[in-house]
All heavy atoms as a GROMACS GRO file, in nm:
protein
  603
    1MET      N    1   4.212  -2.737  -4.448
    1MET     CA    2   4.112  -2.774  -4.348
    1MET      C    3   3.973  -2.771  -4.411
    1MET      O    4   3.937  -2.676  -4.477
    1MET     CB    5   4.121  -2.677  -4.230
    1MET     CG    6   4.024  -2.705  -4.122
    1MET     SD    7   4.062  -2.602  -3.979
    1MET     CE    8   3.977  -2.693  -3.858
    2ALA      N    9   3.898  -2.878  -4.390
    2ALA     CA   10   3.764  -2.889  -4.448
    2ALA      C   11   3.666  -2.800  -4.373
    2ALA      O   12   3.673  -2.788  -4.251
    2ALA     CB   13   3.718  -3.033  -4.443
    3VAL      N   14   3.575  -2.741  -4.448
    3VAL     CA   15   3.471  -2.659  -4.388
    3VAL      C   16   3.361  -2.751  -4.338
    3VAL      O   17   3.316  -2.841  -4.408
    3VAL     CB   18   3.414  -2.560  -4.491
    3VAL    CG1   19   3.298  -2.481  -4.433
    3VAL    CG2   20   3.522  -2.467  -4.542
    4GLN      N   21   3.318  -2.732  -4.216
    4GLN     CA   22   3.211  -2.814  -4.159
    4GLN      C   23   3.077  -2.751  -4.194
    4GLN      O   24   3.059  -2.631  -4.182
    4GLN     CB   25   3.226  -2.822  -4.007
    4GLN     CG   26   3.353  -2.889  -3.964
    4GLN     CD   27   3.325  -3.014  -3.884
    4GLN    OE1   28   3.231  -3.020  -3.811
    4GLN    NE2   29   3.410  -3.112  -3.898
    5THR      N   30   2.985  -2.836  -4.239
    5THR     CA   31   2.851  -2.789  -4.271
    5THR      C   32   2.753  -2.862  -4.180
    5THR      O   33   2.790  -2.957  -4.111
    5THR     CB   34   2.815  -2.820  -4.417
    5THR    OG1   35   2.813  -2.961  -4.435
    5THR    CG2   36   2.915  -2.758  -4.514
    6TRP      N   37   2.628  -2.821  -4.183
    6TRP     CA   38   2.528  -2.887  -4.098
    6TRP      C   39   2.516  -3.034  -4.134
    6TRP      O   40   2.488  -3.116  -4.050
    6TRP     CB   41   2.393  -2.817  -4.106
    6TRP     CG   42   2.326  -2.827  -4.239
    6TRP    CD1   43   2.340  -2.741  -4.344
    6TRP    CD2   44   2.238  -2.930  -4.284
    6TRP    NE1   45   2.266  -2.784  -4.451
    6TRP    CE2   46   2.202  -2.900  -4.416
    6TRP    CE3   47   2.187  -3.045  -4.226
    6TRP    CZ2   48   2.117  -2.980  -4.492
    6TRP    CZ3   49   2.101  -3.124  -4.301
    6TRP    CH2   50   2.068  -3.091  -4.431
    7GLU      N   51   2.540  -3.067  -4.266
    7GLU     CA   52   2.531  -3.207  -4.307
    7GLU      C   53   2.633  -3.295  -4.236
    7GLU      O   54   2.609  -3.412  -4.213
    7GLU     CB   55   2.547  -3.222  -4.458
    7GLU     CG   56   2.425  -3.172  -4.533
    7GLU     CD   57   2.462  -3.068  -4.636
    7GLU    OE1   58   2.573  -3.011  -4.627
    7GLU    OE2   59   2.380  -3.041  -4.723
    8SER      N   60   2.748  -3.240  -4.204
    8SER     CA   61   2.851  -3.321  -4.140
    8SER      C   62   2.812  -3.360  -3.998
    8SER      O   63   2.870  -3.451  -3.940
    8SER     CB   64   2.986  -3.248  -4.141
    8SER     OG   65   2.977  -3.128  -4.067
    9TYR      N   66   2.712  -3.291  -3.943
    9TYR     CA   67   2.664  -3.323  -3.808
    9TYR      C   68   2.544  -3.417  -3.810
    9TYR      O   69   2.504  -3.468  -3.707
    9TYR     CB   70   2.626  -3.196  -3.732
    9TYR     CG   71   2.744  -3.106  -3.707
    9TYR    CD1   72   2.764  -2.991  -3.782
    9TYR    CD2   73   2.838  -3.138  -3.610
    9TYR    CE1   74   2.873  -2.910  -3.759
    9TYR    CE2   75   2.948  -3.058  -3.587
    9TYR     CZ   76   2.964  -2.943  -3.662
    9TYR     OH   77   3.073  -2.864  -3.640
   10MET      N   78   2.487  -3.438  -3.929
   10MET     CA   79   2.368  -3.523  -3.940
   10MET      C   80   2.410  -3.669  -3.938
   10MET      O   81   2.504  -3.707  -4.007
   10MET     CB   82   2.292  -3.494  -4.070
   10MET     CG   83   2.235  -3.354  -4.079
   10MET     SD   84   2.110  -3.321  -3.956
   10MET     CE   85   1.980  -3.427  -4.013
   11PRO      N   86   2.343  -3.752  -3.860
   11PRO     CA   87   2.377  -3.895  -3.860
   11PRO      C   88   2.339  -3.958  -3.994
   11PRO      O   89   2.250  -3.911  -4.063
   11PRO     CB   90   2.293  -3.952  -3.746
   11PRO     CG   91   2.180  -3.855  -3.730
   11PRO     CD   92   2.233  -3.721  -3.771
   12ALA      N   93   2.409  -4.064  -4.030
   12ALA     CA   94   2.377  -4.136  -4.153
   12ALA      C   95   2.237  -4.196  -4.141
   12ALA      O   96   2.191  -4.227  -4.031
   12ALA     CB   97   2.479  -4.246  -4.176
   13LYS      N   98   2.171  -4.211  -4.255
   13LYS     CA   99   2.038  -4.272  -4.256
   13LYS      C  100   2.052  -4.417  -4.208
   13LYS      O  101   2.144  -4.486  -4.250
   13LYS     CB  102   1.984  -4.267  -4.398
   13LYS     CG  103   1.841  -4.313  -4.411
   13LYS     CD  104   1.792  -4.300  -4.553
   13LYS     CE  105   1.706  -4.177  -4.562
   13LYS     NZ  106   1.628  -4.175  -4.687
   14PRO      N  107   1.962  -4.463  -4.123
   14PRO     CA  108   1.969  -4.602  -4.075
   14PRO      C  109   1.967  -4.700  -4.192
   14PRO      O  110   1.904  -4.675  -4.295
   14PRO     CB  111   1.844  -4.618  -3.989
   14PRO     CG  112   1.796  -4.481  -3.961
   14PRO     CD  113   1.846  -4.392  -4.069
   15LYS      N  114   2.033  -4.814  -4.173
   15LYS     CA  115   2.042  -4.914  -4.280
   15LYS      C  116   1.903  -4.961  -4.324
   15LYS      O  117   1.880  -4.980  -4.443
   15LYS     CB  118   2.125  -5.033  -4.234
   15LYS     CG  119   2.269  -4.996  -4.211
   15LYS     CD  120   2.359  -5.080  -4.295
   15LYS     CE  121   2.502  -5.046  -4.258
   15LYS     NZ  122   2.591  -5.060  -4.369
   16TRP      N  123   1.810  -4.979  -4.229
   16TRP     CA  124   1.677  -5.026  -4.268
   16TRP      C  125   1.611  -4.925  -4.360
   16TRP      O  126   1.542  -4.962  -4.456
   16TRP     CB  127   1.589  -5.059  -4.148
   16TRP     CG  128   1.550  -4.941  -4.065
   16TRP    CD1  129   1.613  -4.895  -3.953
   16TRP    CD2  130   1.439  -4.853  -4.087
   16TRP    NE1  131   1.549  -4.783  -3.906
   16TRP    CE2  132   1.442  -4.755  -3.986
   16TRP    CE3  133   1.338  -4.847  -4.183
   16TRP    CZ2  134   1.349  -4.652  -3.980
   16TRP    CZ3  135   1.245  -4.744  -4.176
   16TRP    CH2  136   1.250  -4.649  -4.074
   17ALA      N  137   1.632  -4.796  -4.336
   17ALA     CA  138   1.573  -4.691  -4.419
   17ALA      C  139   1.638  -4.687  -4.557
   17ALA      O  140   1.572  -4.659  -4.657
   17ALA     CB  141   1.585  -4.555  -4.350
   18GLN      N  142   1.767  -4.720  -4.563
   18GLN     CA  143   1.835  -4.727  -4.692
   18GLN      C  144   1.778  -4.842  -4.776
   18GLN      O  145   1.761  -4.830  -4.897
   18GLN     CB  146   1.985  -4.747  -4.671
   18GLN     CG  147   2.054  -4.627  -4.608
   18GLN     CD  148   2.199  -4.655  -4.575
   18GLN    OE1  149   2.266  -4.735  -4.640
   18GLN    NE2  150   2.250  -4.589  -4.472
   19ILE      N  151   1.746  -4.954  -4.709
   19ILE     CA  152   1.686  -5.068  -4.779
   19ILE      C  153   1.547  -5.031  -4.830
   19ILE      O  154   1.511  -5.063  -4.944
   19ILE     CB  155   1.681  -5.192  -4.687
   19ILE    CG1  156   1.824  -5.237  -4.652
   19ILE    CG2  157   1.602  -5.305  -4.753
   19ILE    CD1  158   1.831  -5.341  -4.542
   20VAL      N  159   1.469  -4.962  -4.747
   20VAL     CA  160   1.336  -4.916  -4.788
   20VAL      C  161   1.349  -4.829  -4.913
   20VAL      O  162   1.276  -4.849  -5.012
   20VAL     CB  163   1.266  -4.838  -4.674
   20VAL    CG1  164   1.142  -4.766  -4.726
   20VAL    CG2  165   1.228  -4.932  -4.560
   21ASP      N  166   1.442  -4.736  -4.911
   21ASP     CA  167   1.462  -4.647  -5.026
   21ASP      C  168   1.502  -4.728  -5.150
   21ASP      O  169   1.454  -4.700  -5.261
   21ASP     CB  170   1.571  -4.543  -4.997
   21ASP     CG  171   1.527  -4.438  -4.896
   21ASP    OD1  172   1.405  -4.428  -4.868
   21ASP    OD2  173   1.614  -4.365  -4.845
   22SER      N  174   1.588  -4.826  -5.132
   22SER     CA  175   1.634  -4.908  -5.244
   22SER      C  176   1.519  -4.987  -5.305
   22SER      O  177   1.504  -4.991  -5.428
   22SER     CB  178   1.744  -5.002  -5.195
   22SER     OG  179   1.783  -5.091  -5.298
   23ILE      N  180   1.438  -5.049  -5.221
   23ILE     CA  181   1.325  -5.128  -5.272
   23ILE      C  182   1.223  -5.037  -5.339
   23ILE      O  183   1.170  -5.068  -5.446
   23ILE     CB  184   1.262  -5.214  -5.160
   23ILE    CG1  185   1.363  -5.323  -5.118
   23ILE    CG2  186   1.128  -5.275  -5.204
   23ILE    CD1  187   1.323  -5.403  -4.996
   24ARG      N  188   1.196  -4.921  -5.280
   24ARG     CA  189   1.105  -4.825  -5.343
   24ARG      C  190   1.156  -4.784  -5.481
   24ARG      O  191   1.079  -4.773  -5.576
   24ARG     CB  192   1.090  -4.700  -5.256
   24ARG     CG  193   0.977  -4.708  -5.159
   24ARG     CD  194   0.937  -4.567  -5.116
   24ARG     NE  195   0.914  -4.566  -4.975
   24ARG     CZ  196   0.988  -4.504  -4.883
   24ARG    NH1  197   1.093  -4.435  -4.917
   24ARG    NH2  198   0.956  -4.509  -4.757
   25ALA      N  199   1.289  -4.759  -5.490
   25ALA     CA  200   1.349  -4.719  -5.617
   25ALA      C  201   1.337  -4.830  -5.722
   25ALA      O  202   1.311  -4.803  -5.840
   25ALA     CB  203   1.496  -4.682  -5.596
   26GLN      N  204   1.354  -4.956  -5.678
   26GLN     CA  205   1.339  -5.070  -5.771
   26GLN      C  206   1.196  -5.080  -5.823
   26GLN      O  207   1.173  -5.112  -5.940
   26GLN     CB  208   1.380  -5.200  -5.702
   26GLN     CG  209   1.528  -5.209  -5.673
   26GLN     CD  210   1.562  -5.333  -5.593
   26GLN    OE1  211   1.531  -5.444  -5.636
   26GLN    NE2  212   1.621  -5.315  -5.476
   27ILE      N  213   1.100  -5.049  -5.737
   27ILE     CA  214   0.959  -5.051  -5.778
   27ILE      C  215   0.933  -4.936  -5.875
   27ILE      O  216   0.871  -4.955  -5.981
   27ILE     CB  217   0.865  -5.044  -5.656
   27ILE    CG1  218   0.879  -5.174  -5.573
   27ILE    CG2  219   0.720  -5.021  -5.699
   27ILE    CD1  220   0.813  -5.168  -5.436
   28ALA      N  221   0.983  -4.817  -5.843
   28ALA     CA  222   0.962  -4.700  -5.929
   28ALA      C  223   1.026  -4.720  -6.066
   28ALA      O  224   0.970  -4.677  -6.168
   28ALA     CB  225   1.020  -4.575  -5.862
   29ALA      N  226   1.140  -4.789  -6.070
   29ALA     CA  227   1.210  -4.813  -6.197
   29ALA      C  228   1.147  -4.926  -6.277
   29ALA      O  229   1.183  -4.948  -6.394
   29ALA     CB  230   1.357  -4.845  -6.169
   30GLY      N  231   1.054  -5.001  -6.215
   30GLY     CA  232   0.991  -5.111  -6.284
   30GLY      C  233   1.068  -5.242  -6.273
   30GLY      O  234   1.031  -5.342  -6.335
   31ASP      N  235   1.176  -5.242  -6.195
   31ASP     CA  236   1.252  -5.365  -6.174
   31ASP      C  237   1.172  -5.463  -6.089
   31ASP      O  238   1.186  -5.584  -6.103
   31ASP     CB  239   1.387  -5.335  -6.107
   31ASP     CG  240   1.477  -5.248  -6.194
   31ASP    OD1  241   1.465  -5.256  -6.318
   31ASP    OD2  242   1.558  -5.172  -6.139
   32LEU      N  243   1.091  -5.409  -5.998
   32LEU     CA  244   0.998  -5.489  -5.919
   32LEU      C  245   0.858  -5.440  -5.954
   32LEU      O  246   0.830  -5.321  -5.945
   32LEU     CB  247   1.024  -5.472  -5.769
   32LEU     CG  248   1.148  -5.538  -5.712
   32LEU    CD1  249   1.170  -5.495  -5.567
   32LEU    CD2  250   1.136  -5.690  -5.720
   33LYS      N  251   0.774  -5.532  -5.994
   33LYS     CA  252   0.638  -5.497  -6.034
   33LYS      C  253   0.537  -5.554  -5.935
   33LYS      O  254   0.569  -5.648  -5.862
   33LYS     CB  255   0.612  -5.553  -6.174
   33LYS     CG  256   0.701  -5.494  -6.281
   33LYS     CD  257   0.681  -5.565  -6.414
   33LYS     CE  258   0.769  -5.510  -6.523
   33LYS     NZ  259   0.908  -5.491  -6.492
   34PRO      N  260   0.414  -5.501  -5.934
   34PRO     CA  261   0.311  -5.556  -5.845
   34PRO      C  262   0.298  -5.707  -5.865
   34PRO      O  263   0.295  -5.756  -5.978
   34PRO     CB  264   0.183  -5.483  -5.889
   34PRO     CG  265   0.234  -5.351  -5.941
   34PRO     CD  266   0.365  -5.385  -6.009
   35GLY      N  267   0.297  -5.778  -5.753
   35GLY     CA  268   0.289  -5.923  -5.756
   35GLY      C  269   0.424  -5.993  -5.751
   35GLY      O  270   0.431  -6.112  -5.726
   36ASP      N  271   0.533  -5.920  -5.778
   36ASP     CA  272   0.666  -5.980  -5.772
   36ASP      C  273   0.702  -6.013  -5.628
   36ASP      O  274   0.671  -5.936  -5.536
   36ASP     CB  275   0.773  -5.886  -5.828
   36ASP     CG  276   0.774  -5.879  -5.979
   36ASP    OD1  277   0.699  -5.955  -6.044
   36ASP    OD2  278   0.850  -5.795  -6.033
   37LYS      N  279   0.768  -6.127  -5.611
   37LYS     CA  280   0.813  -6.169  -5.478
   37LYS      C  281   0.949  -6.106  -5.449
   37LYS      O  282   1.038  -6.107  -5.534
   37LYS     CB  283   0.823  -6.322  -5.473
   37LYS     CG  284   0.859  -6.376  -5.338
   37LYS     CD  285   0.860  -6.528  -5.339
   37LYS     CE  286   0.899  -6.582  -5.203
   37LYS     NZ  287   0.902  -6.728  -5.202
   38LEU      N  288   0.962  -6.050  -5.329
   38LEU     CA  289   1.091  -5.998  -5.285
   38LEU      C  290   1.184  -6.113  -5.251
   38LEU      O  291   1.138  -6.221  -5.215
   38LEU     CB  292   1.073  -5.909  -5.161
   38LEU     CG  293   1.055  -5.759  -5.183
   38LEU    CD1  294   0.942  -5.728  -5.277
   38LEU    CD2  295   1.039  -5.688  -5.052
   39PRO      N  296   1.315  -6.090  -5.259
   39PRO     CA  297   1.408  -6.194  -5.215
   39PRO      C  298   1.383  -6.230  -5.068
   39PRO      O  299   1.326  -6.151  -4.993
   39PRO     CB  300   1.546  -6.128  -5.233
   39PRO     CG  301   1.524  -6.018  -5.333
   39PRO     CD  302   1.383  -5.971  -5.309
   40SER      N  303   1.430  -6.347  -5.028
   40SER     CA  304   1.413  -6.391  -4.889
   40SER      C  305   1.491  -6.300  -4.796
   40SER      O  306   1.581  -6.225  -4.838
   40SER     CB  307   1.462  -6.534  -4.874
   40SER     OG  308   1.604  -6.538  -4.889
   41THR      N  309   1.458  -6.310  -4.667
   41THR     CA  310   1.533  -6.233  -4.567
   41THR      C  311   1.682  -6.264  -4.576
   41THR      O  312   1.764  -6.172  -4.574
   41THR     CB  313   1.479  -6.264  -4.426
   41THR    OG1  314   1.341  -6.226  -4.419
   41THR    CG2  315   1.557  -6.190  -4.319
   42ALA      N  316   1.716  -6.392  -4.588
   42ALA     CA  317   1.858  -6.430  -4.596
   42ALA      C  318   1.926  -6.368  -4.719
   42ALA      O  319   2.039  -6.318  -4.709
   42ALA     CB  320   1.871  -6.582  -4.601
   43GLU      N  321   1.855  -6.367  -4.832
   43GLU     CA  322   1.912  -6.307  -4.953
   43GLU      C  323   1.930  -6.157  -4.937
   43GLU      O  324   2.031  -6.100  -4.980
   43GLU     CB  325   1.825  -6.339  -5.074
   43GLU     CG  326   1.830  -6.485  -5.115
   43GLU     CD  327   1.720  -6.523  -5.214
   43GLU    OE1  328   1.620  -6.451  -5.226
   43GLU    OE2  329   1.736  -6.628  -5.277
   44LEU      N  330   1.831  -6.091  -4.876
   44LEU     CA  331   1.842  -5.947  -4.854
   44LEU      C  332   1.954  -5.915  -4.756
   44LEU      O  333   2.024  -5.815  -4.772
   44LEU     CB  334   1.708  -5.890  -4.806
   44LEU     CG  335   1.596  -5.887  -4.912
   44LEU    CD1  336   1.463  -5.850  -4.848
   44LEU    CD2  337   1.630  -5.792  -5.025
   45CYS      N  338   1.973  -6.001  -4.656
   45CYS     CA  339   2.084  -5.982  -4.561
   45CYS      C  340   2.217  -5.982  -4.634
   45CYS      O  341   2.303  -5.898  -4.609
   45CYS     CB  342   2.084  -6.093  -4.455
   45CYS     SG  343   1.953  -6.079  -4.334
   46LYS      N  344   2.234  -6.078  -4.725
   46LYS     CA  345   2.358  -6.086  -4.802
   46LYS      C  346   2.372  -5.966  -4.896
   46LYS      O  347   2.479  -5.907  -4.907
   46LYS     CB  348   2.361  -6.214  -4.886
   46LYS     CG  349   2.394  -6.338  -4.809
   46LYS     CD  350   2.403  -6.458  -4.903
   46LYS     CE  351   2.414  -6.586  -4.825
   46LYS     NZ  352   2.408  -6.704  -4.912
   47GLN      N  353   2.263  -5.932  -4.964
   47GLN     CA  354   2.265  -5.824  -5.062
   47GLN      C  355   2.304  -5.691  -4.999
   47GLN      O  356   2.382  -5.615  -5.056
   47GLN     CB  357   2.128  -5.812  -5.129
   47GLN     CG  358   2.119  -5.708  -5.237
   47GLN     CD  359   1.982  -5.704  -5.301
   47GLN    OE1  360   1.904  -5.799  -5.294
   47GLN    NE2  361   1.949  -5.593  -5.363
   48TYR      N  362   2.249  -5.662  -4.881
   48TYR     CA  363   2.272  -5.533  -4.816
   48TYR      C  364   2.375  -5.540  -4.703
   48TYR      O  365   2.404  -5.438  -4.641
   48TYR     CB  366   2.141  -5.475  -4.764
   48TYR     CG  367   2.046  -5.438  -4.875
   48TYR    CD1  368   1.939  -5.520  -4.909
   48TYR    CD2  369   2.064  -5.321  -4.948
   48TYR    CE1  370   1.852  -5.487  -5.012
   48TYR    CE2  371   1.978  -5.286  -5.051
   48TYR     CZ  372   1.873  -5.369  -5.083
   48TYR     OH  373   1.788  -5.335  -5.185
   49ASP      N  374   2.427  -5.659  -4.677
   49ASP     CA  375   2.528  -5.681  -4.572
   49ASP      C  376   2.479  -5.630  -4.437
   49ASP      O  377   2.544  -5.548  -4.371
   49ASP     CB  378   2.661  -5.614  -4.611
   49ASP     CG  379   2.775  -5.659  -4.520
   49ASP    OD1  380   2.769  -5.772  -4.466
   49ASP    OD2  381   2.870  -5.581  -4.499
   50VAL      N  382   2.359  -5.678  -4.399
   50VAL     CA  383   2.298  -5.639  -4.272
   50VAL      C  384   2.243  -5.764  -4.203
   50VAL      O  385   2.235  -5.871  -4.263
   50VAL     CB  386   2.184  -5.536  -4.291
   50VAL    CG1  387   2.237  -5.406  -4.347
   50VAL    CG2  388   2.074  -5.593  -4.380
   51SER      N  389   2.199  -5.749  -4.079
   51SER     CA  390   2.140  -5.860  -4.004
   51SER      C  391   1.992  -5.875  -4.041
   51SER      O  392   1.931  -5.786  -4.100
   51SER     CB  393   2.153  -5.835  -3.854
   51SER     OG  394   2.073  -5.725  -3.817
   52ALA      N  395   1.936  -5.989  -4.001
   52ALA     CA  396   1.796  -6.018  -4.031
   52ALA      C  397   1.703  -5.915  -3.966
   52ALA      O  398   1.600  -5.879  -4.025
   52ALA     CB  399   1.761  -6.159  -3.984
   53ILE      N  400   1.737  -5.868  -3.848
   53ILE     CA  401   1.649  -5.771  -3.781
   53ILE      C  402   1.640  -5.641  -3.861
   53ILE      O  403   1.533  -5.579  -3.869
   53ILE     CB  404   1.694  -5.744  -3.634
   53ILE    CG1  405   1.590  -5.660  -3.559
   53ILE    CG2  406   1.828  -5.675  -3.628
   53ILE    CD1  407   1.464  -5.733  -3.527
   54VAL      N  408   1.747  -5.602  -3.926
   54VAL     CA  409   1.746  -5.480  -4.008
   54VAL      C  410   1.656  -5.501  -4.129
   54VAL      O  411   1.576  -5.413  -4.164
   54VAL     CB  412   1.890  -5.441  -4.050
   54VAL    CG1  413   1.890  -5.324  -4.147
   54VAL    CG2  414   1.975  -5.408  -3.928
   55VAL      N  415   1.666  -5.617  -4.192
   55VAL     CA  416   1.579  -5.648  -4.306
   55VAL      C  417   1.434  -5.650  -4.262
   55VAL      O  418   1.346  -5.594  -4.329
   55VAL     CB  419   1.620  -5.783  -4.371
   55VAL    CG1  420   1.516  -5.828  -4.473
   55VAL    CG2  421   1.757  -5.771  -4.436
   56ARG      N  422   1.405  -5.712  -4.148
   56ARG     CA  423   1.267  -5.718  -4.099
   56ARG      C  424   1.212  -5.578  -4.071
   56ARG      O  425   1.094  -5.551  -4.098
   56ARG     CB  426   1.257  -5.806  -3.975
   56ARG     CG  427   1.263  -5.954  -4.011
   56ARG     CD  428   1.220  -6.044  -3.897
   56ARG     NE  429   1.314  -6.046  -3.786
   56ARG     CZ  430   1.418  -6.128  -3.776
   56ARG    NH1  431   1.442  -6.216  -3.870
   56ARG    NH2  432   1.498  -6.124  -3.672
   57GLN      N  433   1.296  -5.489  -4.017
   57GLN     CA  434   1.251  -5.351  -3.994
   57GLN      C  435   1.213  -5.285  -4.126
   57GLN      O  436   1.112  -5.216  -4.135
   57GLN     CB  437   1.362  -5.269  -3.928
   57GLN     CG  438   1.375  -5.287  -3.779
   57GLN     CD  439   1.482  -5.195  -3.723
   57GLN    OE1  440   1.601  -5.218  -3.745
   57GLN    NE2  441   1.442  -5.093  -3.654
   58ALA      N  442   1.294  -5.306  -4.228
   58ALA     CA  443   1.267  -5.246  -4.359
   58ALA      C  444   1.137  -5.301  -4.417
   58ALA      O  445   1.052  -5.225  -4.464
   58ALA     CB  446   1.384  -5.272  -4.454
   59ILE      N  447   1.121  -5.433  -4.412
   59ILE     CA  448   1.000  -5.496  -4.466
   59ILE      C  449   0.877  -5.448  -4.390
   59ILE      O  450   0.773  -5.419  -4.449
   59ILE     CB  451   1.012  -5.649  -4.464
   59ILE    CG1  452   1.127  -5.697  -4.553
   59ILE    CG2  453   0.880  -5.715  -4.504
   59ILE    CD1  454   1.118  -5.656  -4.699
   60ASN      N  455   0.887  -5.440  -4.258
   60ASN     CA  456   0.773  -5.392  -4.177
   60ASN      C  457   0.737  -5.249  -4.215
   60ASN      O  458   0.618  -5.215  -4.223
   60ASN     CB  459   0.804  -5.404  -4.028
   60ASN     CG  460   0.791  -5.546  -3.979
   60ASN    OD1  461   0.724  -5.629  -4.039
   60ASN    ND2  462   0.858  -5.576  -3.868
   61ALA      N  463   0.836  -5.164  -4.236
   61ALA     CA  464   0.809  -5.025  -4.276
   61ALA      C  465   0.736  -5.023  -4.410
   61ALA      O  466   0.640  -4.948  -4.429
   61ALA     CB  467   0.939  -4.945  -4.283
   62LEU      N  468   0.780  -5.108  -4.504
   62LEU     CA  469   0.716  -5.114  -4.635
   62LEU      C  470   0.574  -5.169  -4.624
   62LEU      O  471   0.484  -5.126  -4.698
   62LEU     CB  472   0.799  -5.198  -4.732
   62LEU     CG  473   0.931  -5.134  -4.776
   62LEU    CD1  474   1.021  -5.238  -4.842
   62LEU    CD2  475   0.906  -5.016  -4.868
   63LYS      N  476   0.552  -5.264  -4.534
   63LYS     CA  477   0.416  -5.318  -4.512
   63LYS      C  478   0.324  -5.210  -4.458
   63LYS      O  479   0.210  -5.197  -4.503
   63LYS     CB  480   0.420  -5.436  -4.414
   63LYS     CG  481   0.471  -5.565  -4.473
   63LYS     CD  482   0.472  -5.674  -4.368
   63LYS     CE  483   0.527  -5.804  -4.419
   63LYS     NZ  484   0.536  -5.907  -4.313
   64ILE      N  485   0.372  -5.133  -4.361
   64ILE     CA  486   0.291  -5.026  -4.301
   64ILE      C  487   0.252  -4.924  -4.408
   64ILE      O  488   0.139  -4.874  -4.409
   64ILE     CB  489   0.367  -4.960  -4.184
   64ILE    CG1  490   0.376  -5.058  -4.067
   64ILE    CG2  491   0.302  -4.827  -4.143
   64ILE    CD1  492   0.472  -5.016  -3.958
   65GLU      N  493   0.344  -4.896  -4.501
   65GLU     CA  494   0.317  -4.800  -4.609
   65GLU      C  495   0.226  -4.859  -4.717
   65GLU      O  496   0.179  -4.787  -4.804
   65GLU     CB  497   0.447  -4.756  -4.674
   65GLU     CG  498   0.537  -4.674  -4.585
   65GLU     CD  499   0.671  -4.644  -4.650
   65GLU    OE1  500   0.686  -4.665  -4.773
   65GLU    OE2  501   0.762  -4.602  -4.578
   66GLY      N  502   0.207  -4.992  -4.712
   66GLY     CA  503   0.125  -5.057  -4.814
   66GLY      C  504   0.199  -5.085  -4.943
   66GLY      O  505   0.137  -5.115  -5.046
   67VAL      N  506   0.332  -5.077  -4.940
   67VAL     CA  507   0.414  -5.100  -5.059
   67VAL      C  508   0.428  -5.249  -5.087
   67VAL      O  509   0.432  -5.291  -5.202
   67VAL     CB  510   0.553  -5.033  -5.043
   67VAL    CG1  511   0.645  -5.065  -5.160
   67VAL    CG2  512   0.538  -4.882  -5.025
   68VAL      N  513   0.434  -5.328  -4.980
   68VAL     CA  514   0.446  -5.474  -4.993
   68VAL      C  515   0.342  -5.541  -4.905
   68VAL      O  516   0.289  -5.480  -4.812
   68VAL     CB  517   0.588  -5.526  -4.957
   68VAL    CG1  518   0.693  -5.466  -5.049
   68VAL    CG2  519   0.622  -5.501  -4.812
   69GLU      N  520   0.317  -5.669  -4.935
   69GLU     CA  521   0.224  -5.749  -4.855
   69GLU      C  522   0.291  -5.881  -4.823
   69GLU      O  523   0.354  -5.942  -4.911
   69GLU     CB  524   0.097  -5.778  -4.936
   69GLU     CG  525   0.022  -5.656  -4.981
   69GLU     CD  526  -0.090  -5.690  -5.081
   69GLU    OE1  527  -0.077  -5.789  -5.155
   69GLU    OE2  528  -0.188  -5.616  -5.081
   70GLY      N  529   0.276  -5.926  -4.700
   70GLY     CA  530   0.331  -6.055  -4.661
   70GLY      C  531   0.224  -6.162  -4.671
   70GLY      O  532   0.108  -6.140  -4.638
   71VAL      N  533   0.264  -6.278  -4.722
   71VAL     CA  534   0.175  -6.394  -4.728
   71VAL      C  535   0.241  -6.501  -4.643
   71VAL      O  536   0.350  -6.548  -4.676
   71VAL     CB  537   0.155  -6.442  -4.873
   71VAL    CG1  538   0.067  -6.566  -4.876
   71VAL    CG2  539   0.098  -6.331  -4.960
   72GLY      N  540   0.176  -6.535  -4.532
   72GLY     CA  541   0.232  -6.630  -4.436
   72GLY      C  542   0.283  -6.758  -4.499
   72GLY      O  543   0.211  -6.824  -4.573
   73GLY      N  544   0.408  -6.791  -4.472
   73GLY     CA  545   0.469  -6.913  -4.521
   73GLY      C  546   0.505  -6.912  -4.668
   73GLY      O  547   0.557  -7.010  -4.720
   74VAL      N  548   0.476  -6.801  -4.738
   74VAL     CA  549   0.504  -6.794  -4.882
   74VAL      C  550   0.611  -6.689  -4.911
   74VAL      O  551   0.708  -6.716  -4.982
   74VAL     CB  552   0.375  -6.763  -4.962
   74VAL    CG1  553   0.404  -6.752  -5.110
   74VAL    CG2  554   0.270  -6.869  -4.935
   75GLY      N  555   0.592  -6.566  -4.859
   75GLY     CA  556   0.690  -6.460  -4.884
   75GLY      C  557   0.628  -6.323  -4.879
   75GLY      O  558   0.514  -6.305  -4.836
   76VAL      N  559   0.706  -6.228  -4.924
   76VAL     CA  560   0.663  -6.088  -4.928
   76VAL      C  561   0.658  -6.045  -5.074
   76VAL      O  562   0.753  -6.071  -5.150
   76VAL     CB  563   0.761  -5.999  -4.848
   76VAL    CG1  564   0.719  -5.852  -4.856
   76VAL    CG2  565   0.767  -6.045  -4.702
   77PHE      N  566   0.547  -5.981  -5.111
   77PHE     CA  567   0.524  -5.946  -5.250
   77PHE      C  568   0.498  -5.796  -5.264
   77PHE      O  569   0.444  -5.733  -5.174
   77PHE     CB  570   0.402  -6.022  -5.303
   77PHE     CG  571   0.420  -6.171  -5.302
   77PHE    CD1  572   0.396  -6.244  -5.186
   77PHE    CD2  573   0.465  -6.237  -5.414
   77PHE    CE1  574   0.414  -6.382  -5.183
   77PHE    CE2  575   0.484  -6.375  -5.412
   77PHE     CZ  576   0.459  -6.448  -5.297
   78VAL      N  577   0.532  -5.741  -5.381
   78VAL     CA  578   0.502  -5.602  -5.411
   78VAL      C  579   0.350  -5.591  -5.421
   78VAL      O  580   0.286  -5.670  -5.490
   78VAL     CB  581   0.569  -5.556  -5.543
   78VAL    CG1  582   0.530  -5.413  -5.576
   78VAL    CG2  583   0.720  -5.571  -5.534
   79ALA      N  584   0.294  -5.494  -5.350
   79ALA     CA  585   0.149  -5.476  -5.347
   79ALA      C  586   0.099  -5.419  -5.480
   79ALA      O  587   0.172  -5.347  -5.550
   79ALA     CB  588   0.110  -5.382  -5.233
   80GLU      N  589  -0.025  -5.451  -5.511
   80GLU     CA  590  -0.091  -5.390  -5.626
   80GLU      C  591  -0.114  -5.243  -5.592
   80GLU      O  592  -0.155  -5.210  -5.482
   80GLU     CB  593  -0.224  -5.460  -5.656
   80GLU     CG  594  -0.213  -5.608  -5.685
   80GLU     CD  595  -0.148  -5.639  -5.820
   80GLU    OE1  596  -0.156  -5.556  -5.912
   80GLU    OE2  597  -0.087  -5.746  -5.829
   81SER      N  598  -0.087  -5.156  -5.689
   81SER     CA  599  -0.101  -5.012  -5.658
   81SER      C  600  -0.241  -4.961  -5.676
   81SER      O  601  -0.329  -5.021  -5.723
   81SER     CB  602  -0.007  -4.928  -5.742
   81SER     OG  603   0.016  -4.979  -5.868
   0.00000   0.00000   0.00000
């Protein structure tokens, strides 16, 4: 019988938050640099196997933090630090 810990009662991190963590990690690793364009919403949906609303939540969270910037009709880019 498995021992239950407090972690087993914690809900999984929301998918949008996992995407935020992933994009932040790519920036920290230098895979995404300031000025780089993020993949489109459709591409991110496929990559993370989520709906567009989940991707938009992640991008909005990153915008609020100042990690990325949206350019209307062009895309979302990694912000200059």
